[in-house]
PAMARGU-145813 format. One record per residue (C-alpha): x, z, y; residue in three letters. Coordinates in steps of 0.05 Angstrom, whole numbers, padded with zeros to 5 digits, always signed. Layout:
XZYALA...
END
This chain:
+01435-01437-00469MET+01371-01472-00484LYS+01315-01438-00445ILE+01254-01412-00480LYS+01189-01438-00452TRP+01223-01480-00398LEU+01254-01548-00412SER+01320-01561-00377PHE+01292-01622-00342SER+01233-01582-00315VAL+01279-01527-00291ILE+01326-01575-00254MET+01268-01613-00223PHE+01237-01549-00199ALA+01304-01525-00174LEU+01314-01588-00133ILE+01245-01581-00104LEU+01258-01508-00088PHE+01325-01518-00055LEU+01302-01575-00011PHE+01228-01561+00001ALA+01209-01489-00013CYS+01261-01447+00024SER+01208-01426+00074SER+01167-01392+00019ASP+01218-01338+00004GLU+01221-01271+00039THR+01288-01238+00052THR+01296-01172+00086THR+01357-01136+00111GLY+01408-01153+00164ASP+01448-01201+00120ASN+01410-01262+00098THR+01471-01305+00082ASN+01484-01310+00007ASN+01556-01335+00014ASP+01599-01289-00028SER+01659-01291+00020ASP+01614-01268+00077LEU+01587-01212+00033ASN+01657-01189+00017GLU+01675-01190+00092GLU+01613-01149+00109GLN+01627-01100+00052ASN+01697-01087+00078SER+01682-01084+00153GLU+01611-01059+00159ASP+01598-01020+00095GLY+01568-01043+00030ILE+01511-01092+00023THR+01469-01087-00040LEU+01430-01149-00060ARG+01363-01143-00097VAL+01316-01198-00120MET+01248-01200-00153ASP+01177-01228-00144TRP+01141-01164-00122ALA+01113-01191-00057ASP+01055-01142-00055SER+01101-01081-00052THR+01152-01110-00003LYS+01133-01061+00052TYR+01142-01001+00006LEU+01208-01028-00018ARG+01232-01034+00053GLU+01213-00962+00067GLU+01248-00941+00002PHE+01310-00979+00024HIS+01313-00940+00089GLU+01310-00875+00051LYS+01362-00899+00001PHE+01411-00917+00056MET+01401-00849+00089GLU+01419-00816+00023LYS+01477-00863+00008TYR+01506-00881+00077PRO+01562-00923+00047GLU+01506-00974+00035VAL+01492-01002+00104THR+01448-01060+00085ASN+01402-01079+00027ILE+01388-01153+00024GLU+01321-01157-00011TYR+01292-01224-00031THR+01223-01232-00061THR+01198-01299-00086LEU+01141-01328-00127THR+01155-01322-00202GLN+01169-01397-00207GLN+01217-01397-00148GLN+01251-01334-00175PHE+01266-01367-00241THR+01296-01428-00208ASP+01337-01387-00159THR+01365-01337-00208ILE+01386-01392-00256LEU+01426-01424-00200ASN+01455-01357-00178ALA+01479-01341-00249ILE+01509-01411-00255ARG+01549-01402-00190THR+01568-01329-00205GLY+01531-01305-00143ASP+01473-01266-00173ALA+01445-01205-00137PRO+01470-01135-00156ASP+01401-01116-00182VAL+01349-01167-00206PHE+01292-01175-00255MET+01299-01216-00319ALA+01255-01278-00313PRO+01190-01275-00351LEU+01191-01303-00421SER+01266-01301-00426PHE+01295-01263-00485SER+01339-01205-00463LEU+01388-01210-00522PRO+01401-01282-00503VAL+01411-01263-00430LEU+01459-01207-00450VAL+01497-01255-00495GLU+01502-01303-00436GLU+01531-01247-00393GLY+01474-01235-00344TRP+01468-01159-00349PHE+01510-01099-00366GLN+01487-01037-00404PRO+01457-00982-00362LEU+01474-00922-00405ASP+01546-00914-00379PRO+01524-00920-00307LEU+01463-00875-00299VAL+01460-00799-00301GLU+01451-00766-00369GLU+01378-00754-00384GLY+01353-00807-00335PHE+01315-00846-00389PHE+01276-00784-00408GLU+01231-00791-00346ILE+01197-00853-00374PHE+01134-00860-00416ARG+01143-00854-00491GLU+01154-00921-00526GLY+01172-00958-00462LEU+01240-00981-00486PHE+01243-01027-00547LYS+01298-01062-00584GLU+01298-01135-00566GLY+01257-01123-00503LEU+01299-01074-00461ASN+01350-01053-00513ILE+01404-01095-00546VAL+01445-01065-00602ASP+01422-00995-00585GLY+01439-00999-00510GLU+01388-01002-00454ILE+01399-01060-00406TYR+01335-01064-00365THR+01278-01021-00340ILE+01206-01049-00334PRO+01178-01049-00264GLN+01111-01027-00292GLN+01077-01016-00359ILE+01045-01074-00397ALA+00980-01099-00367GLN+00939-01163-00368PRO+00949-01211-00311THR+00883-01248-00321THR+00828-01198-00307MET+00772-01226-00264VAL+00757-01200-00194PHE+00691-01221-00163TYR+00661-01217-00093ASN+00598-01175-00096LYS+00572-01200-00029ASP+00576-01273-00052LEU+00540-01253-00116PHE+00483-01227-00072LYS+00482-01290-00030GLU+00475-01331-00093ALA+00419-01286-00119GLY+00462-01255-00173LEU+00466-01182-00193ASP+00535-01155-00173PRO+00529-01100-00224GLU+00519-01150-00280GLN+00580-01196-00281PRO+00582-01253-00332PRO+00605-01239-00403GLN+00605-01308-00435THR+00638-01374-00415TYR+00569-01405-00404GLU+00549-01348-00357GLU+00615-01352-00321PHE+00607-01426-00307ARG+00534-01416-00286ASP+00552-01359-00238TYR+00608-01401-00208ALA+00561-01460-00199ARG+00507-01417-00165GLN+00558-01386-00118ILE+00585-01455-00100THR+00516-01482-00086GLU+00500-01421-00043ALA+00565-01432-00005GLY+00549-01504+00014ASN+00622-01517+00029GLY+00638-01449+00059ASP+00656-01415-00006PHE+00664-01434-00079TYR+00658-01405-00148GLY+00732-01397-00166LEU+00799-01398-00132ILE+00867-01398-00165GLU+00941-01404-00147GLY+00943-01474-00176GLY+01011-01490-00148LYS+01040-01439-00197GLN+01033-01466-00268SER+01048-01396-00295ASN+00979-01374-00271ARG+00947-01424-00319PHE+00990-01407-00379ILE+00972-01334-00373TYR+00898-01352-00375THR+00908-01396-00436VAL+00948-01343-00473GLN+00908-01281-00455GLN+00837-01309-00456TRP+00855-01347-00519GLY+00880-01284-00552SER+00814-01249-00536LEU+00783-01306-00576ASN+00831-01296-00635GLY+00888-01344-00618ALA+00943-01293-00630GLY+00986-01318-00572LEU+01033-01277-00529ALA+01093-01285-00483ASP+01144-01269-00537ASN+01127-01324-00587SER+01113-01398-00580PRO+01064-01396-00638VAL+01007-01352-00660SER+01032-01287-00690LYS+00972-01289-00737LEU+00986-01357-00768THR+01057-01378-00748GLY+01028-01443-00720GLU+01012-01465-00650ALA+00937-01457-00638PRO+00927-01503-00578TYR+00882-01550-00617HIS+00837-01495-00643THR+00770-01473-00613GLU+00802-01408-00589ALA+00841-01449-00538ILE+00800-01513-00529THR+00740-01471-00508ASP+00780-01449-00447ILE+00797-01521-00428TYR+00724-01539-00436ASP+00705-01482-00390LEU+00753-01504-00335PHE+00733-01577-00343ALA+00661-01555-00332GLY+00680-01513-00271LEU+00716-01572-00241ALA+00659-01620-00257ASP+00610-01573-00222ASP+00654-01572-00160GLY+00662-01497-00169SER+00738-01494-00161ILE+00761-01484-00089HIS+00789-01551-00063PRO+00853-01518-00038ARG+00871-01490-00107THR+00922-01545-00122SER+00965-01527-00061SER+00962-01451-00065LEU+01010-01399-00092THR+00979-01337-00124ALA+00989-01294-00061PRO+00957-01347-00018GLU+00897-01352-00065ALA+00891-01276-00063ARG+00884-01278+00013GLN+00833-01334+00012ILE+00792-01294-00038PHE+00796-01235+00010ALA+00771-01280+00066ASN+00706-01290+00026GLY+00718-01362+00005GLU+00710-01353-00070ALA+00667-01314-00118GLY+00720-01305-00172PHE+00796-01300-00177ILE+00836-01290-00241ILE+00895-01244-00228GLN+00922-01174-00238GLY+00920-01103-00210ALA+00972-01118-00157TRP+00916-01146-00114ASN+00879-01081-00108ILE+00927-01045-00061GLY+00935-01106-00017VAL+00860-01116-00009TRP+00844-01043+00002ASN+00898-01039+00056ALA+00889-01106+00091ASN+00817-01125+00076SER+00778-01060+00075PRO+00711-01096+00084ASP+00721-01137+00020LEU+00666-01116-00028ASN+00694-01133-00096TYR+00688-01114-00169GLY+00732-01124-00231VAL+00711-01147-00300MET+00744-01163-00366ALA+00754-01237-00380PRO+00692-01271-00409PRO+00692-01296-00480THR+00654-01355-00511PRO+00600-01311-00541THR+00609-01245-00504GLY+00644-01215-00565GLU+00719-01216-00573ARG+00757-01234-00636LYS+00824-01205-00614GLY+00859-01170-00557SER+00907-01186-00502ILE+00976-01177-00533ASP+01026-01165-00478THR+01089-01125-00471VAL+01121-01095-00409ALA+01165-01140-00369GLN+01238-01139-00388VAL+01248-01111-00318GLY+01307-01094-00273PHE+01379-01097-00294GLY+01447-01095-00262ILE+01487-01159-00256TYR+01547-01159-00303SER+01593-01182-00247GLU+01569-01138-00190THR+01623-01107-00148GLU+01581-01044-00140HIS+01556-01022-00209PRO+01553-00948-00192GLU+01512-00958-00129LEU+01467-01008-00165ALA+01455-00954-00217ALA+01439-00904-00161LYS+01389-00955-00135TYR+01352-00955-00201LEU+01356-00879-00208GLU+01324-00871-00139GLU+01273-00927-00150LEU+01246-00895-00213TYR+01267-00822-00209GLY+01263-00808-00135GLY+01204-00773-00102ASP+01180-00833-00063PHE+01173-00902-00093TYR+01137-00891-00160GLN+01087-00843-00128ARG+01072-00892-00071LYS+01064-00955-00114VAL+01010-00918-00154VAL+00977-00882-00096GLU+00976-00947-00057ASN+00947-00983-00117GLN+01001-01035-00132HIS+01036-01019-00199ASN+01022-00978-00261TYR+01087-00938-00261SER+01129-00933-00325PRO+01147-00862-00305VAL+01113-00811-00350ASP+01052-00778-00317GLY+01053-00819-00252ALA+00989-00859-00268ILE+00951-00797-00290GLU+00971-00759-00227GLU+00966-00812-00173TYR+00917-00868-00193ALA+00847-00868-00164SER+00788-00912-00145GLY+00789-00985-00166GLU+00860-00978-00189PHE+00842-00926-00240LEU+00779-00965-00259GLU+00822-01027-00273PHE+00870-00985-00316TYR+00813-00956-00358GLU+00780-01024-00365LEU+00841-01062-00389TYR+00861-01008-00438ASN+00799-01027-00478ASP+00824-01099-00489ILE+00900-01091-00489LEU+00942-01078-00550VAL+01016-01075-00565GLY+01025-01131-00615GLY+01084-01147-00659PRO+01152-01160-00627ILE+01187-01210-00673PRO+01257-01196-00646GLU+01248-01122-00657ALA+01236-01134-00731VAL+01292-01185-00738ASN+01342-01190-00682LEU+01362-01259-00706ASP+01296-01283-00677VAL+01331-01281-00609THR+01378-01335-00633THR+01317-01379-00648VAL+01287-01364-00579LEU+01353-01383-00548GLY+01351-01450-00584GLU+01277-01463-00571TYR+01263-01518-00521VAL+01194-01519-00489ASP+01148-01578-00502VAL+01121-01620-00445THR+01069-01629-00421PRO+01058-01555-00431SER+00992-01519-00439ALA+00997-01498-00366ALA+01011-01570-00343GLU+00952-01596-00383ILE+00907-01542-00353MET+00931-01561-00283GLN+00909-01632-00298GLY+00841-01608-00324VAL+00826-01560-00267ALA+00856-01599-00209ILE+00867-01673-00226SER+00806-01693-00266GLY+00840-01698-00334LEU+00787-01700-00388ARG+00820-01731-00449ASP+00857-01666-00462TYR+00839-01653-00535GLU+00888-01705-00563PRO+00941-01676-00516MET+00928-01606-00542LEU+00931-01631-00614GLU+00998-01663-00599ASP+01022-01600-00563LEU+01008-01559-00625SER+01046-01608-00669LYS+01105-01613-00622GLN+01108-01538-00613THR+01110-01527-00688ASP+01165-01579-00694GLN+01205-01549-00635ALA+01203-01481-00669LEU+01223-01511-00735GLU+01282-01545-00701ASP+01302-01481-00666ALA+01300-01442-00732ILE+01343-01495-00766SER+01394-01493-00709ALA+01396-01417-00712ALA+01406-01419-00788GLN+01463-01467-00779GLU+01495-01416-00733ASP+01489-01364-00788GLY+01423-01330-00768ALA+01383-01301-00825ASN+01315-01322-00799VAL+01254-01363-00819SER+01183-01379-00797ILE+01161-01316-00834ASP+01193-01275-00779ASP+01141-01302-00731PHE+01080-01286-00775VAL+01048-01218-00783PHE+00991-01223-00833PRO+00983-01147-00835ASP+00966-01144-00761TRP+00895-01132-00739ASP+00893-01162-00669PRO+00841-01111-00648MET+00892-01056-00658GLU+00962-01037-00637ASN+01015-01061-00686TYR+01055-01006-00720ASN+01124-01037-00708GLN
END
């Protein structure tokens, strides 16, 4: 399988780095931390059943551990839940290797930007309908499950961990605003203002704090900013297409995108980006922001619960991403994560299904992740009943700029064949942004021009390969001229 968005060489390089250098970054809970399948079988037979679960939800790890204790009380045949949470990048590398060796966890999330129909065809997941109780799917918000996203050929395979939300809202430190002489109730609205605010904060910090911090070690943090901020400026990008859904062409060379690179180049030139950014994961950057070392951080709502619990003195606000002029030309087009599924070769499919039933339908976990301000639950009514404070403010703020855009594979399922053939172009938009923000790269416009051309060619090649395999698909399946990017798309 050719992997959408990730070239094989990049995956293998990252995997080697992970296996030999990054093992200390993962968090595994439970009594059994050995992934050897023979050992698991021995424990299952002698000491009860071990369920293995893997995701990248580090901020809710403590709640998941409490949930696991309750689950094992209710289902005593499960005596251990081996829970591993990684960064998103590490997760992708790890799960690819686990699938390759036939040793994937019982329950795990589909990697971001991977097409579910392709994963199902490759044998990753099994359908949930035969395993869960009748009526289970009725507890979820209307419209949550979509063909090509969670459904393949009419069967549900995965459940989103949370509803769709932007991952690039801007949090800002109100106290640092005051130290820099800025009004904390008037955050910046334009790129020029954002750069100016960051510069003033950096100057006021005199080496103690800076304008912006980011998890620069994770390239995915930069691609989200390019996609989502660019779409607010009319780029038409989203996770589920390599090209603009407005034009059918890659927009990396257009002003909607180059303006973002200009902004980050300016931030770096001003010295406004925290010097540790290049070495930080997103959770590490989140903590340094909480320590008062940066005026801005670009992340998502998962920070709120962590900060409110662990850094109660942090005086912060949240704002929508700035735009070049203060007026947006589009919306953030994002869909819910593909979510949790059950491994097709698990030895415990019924208990894995019970795990999902309790995770979503029980009386503990979904209530707590909303009350404790971590996730916007996909369960119907949970947000409205349990959200409050900054968490509710964030939800109301992003609803003004978020839309449900077109899902190409929901219109034509043969699009998934194309996505399975598509090979990511390198250097990617994220890698170029890393160079701009961290390494002093300034001759990026020709690189972005080339990225657009190569992306268009890569998609053309993928379409041709899919057609040769019998798929009835063309570039027209990636273009939606009837879509107003300021509105939800009527699929």
